Steps between C-alpha positions, in 0.01 A plus 500: 500500500130510586460130423790424734325687782154364441618136471681508835324453834414814697748429774782478244407839355496650848846363573630642173348843578653501847837408355480785248407747773788381715744541212375854432532594869855369514591690183348822644693490826821392333490800263359753750840575649641558151235753401487682836874486557417419860856473627621821328480789751682831522546784750339833409762776465470824699389782271338739752656846469629435147368675191229324302739432212763351731241286676360362174848422371598312819174302524472411132862384499403250772203379298221692674213678332451858623169684544462855637201453728460842662658842560523718809675826586770542764712814496789311663529255208634570151251527214410164339693308766359171629322553831368146551534158339298180521617230560733668746876496467675169575172306477544155343266450203473295183677618188301709253302652789354850450633772730262791564650844561370821659691805379532860612326758284711734288263795558356557849120522517341828600344554841301788649649738755298488826427797724740486797430848637415486869620141550765392746834378368409140584165513319650680201765226468232229507283677242794557265586130513137405431504722189829357374706809587804549724577745778776741403654771716318633806554858611342717767382857515335695781125443508245453776400164341795318655611177325225537238570500125495858366625441145561208265770553238671327213840625383452819702159586353160450658308202366122522528271210597376312194816560298611189310854389581720202410481229764795521738529880485651652816282761668660750740284642776517808721384456858400759758749541783263686730518862607845649536625660819629794294296819541495751211307797374198434282606581141326793337342347188250773409573638153700193391390257233409156625798349315748742664342451840523123461874521438543720805303299752638167375851629566417567865290191564154662504206343314191642336170413660177616336529672162195718428470621139290788373252407228705660221824316584593255225863426586578492870878508446484854354225625731586752774462442872290781648434345839666241722432327831683527731576861409847642490410731789305440819213741580732696732754553218753233595638241261315169518702186577481160332683166505612285206231243436213738562273628222398833352162548331496739202242685289583549130384755245598622155594854613814580695390653834623840609750446779503706817859622478487635851484147635759325283763324707818315407469147360451246781792298631494190723558600860630302790268415787494738789566331828 
């Protein structure tokens, strides 16, 4: 073989080399279509919204490879359902193409409850969305902070800022409706425990303002109210008046105060306005 090459003129060897290269190029392009299956294309089936098992079964039956590329969480989609696919549905691709899937998580991730107290309804809605939570029911109660968030609840119980919750949890909020036009007597809270007084004033739409505890008070719910502002009576001996939404400040101690029985009046009732 070597003697054949060396005995021939250079230009002959060059022609032979060019011929061999040409033959190899022709062979490459003639077989390229066979190996790449250039003319064999297929439409990608729609698997969005289907379970992962269903999606894999449909795609693999059509000759596609399936790879789970990512996962997200959407509370409106079933667990492990396909949220996104690439290539997209109905795209025309070559056979044996890999289809990448994004699926919905089976367990929602945890998020932190923000502090909504004092916000407007609009701002509270925006903040909830930013934290991955949803706005639940909105209710109103008399309070001078009109249209401001007074309480944030989950399933009827208060949820404190910083509490970890599943993403998508619905948070109900209580908003202030402003001061009521109803005029009523100030409730007489002196001698009551804070827990009992809370039940009473909540039932008539009054709120606690400042809560001043004596040094020896360990549990405010069982402590006794020995002073309140506004008082039950005015300095001239008349019953004080208050409106739902206003506040009462209280002072709490561990000893039940001695009541002045000469000044006890019937329990307060809402009264109509005097015109």
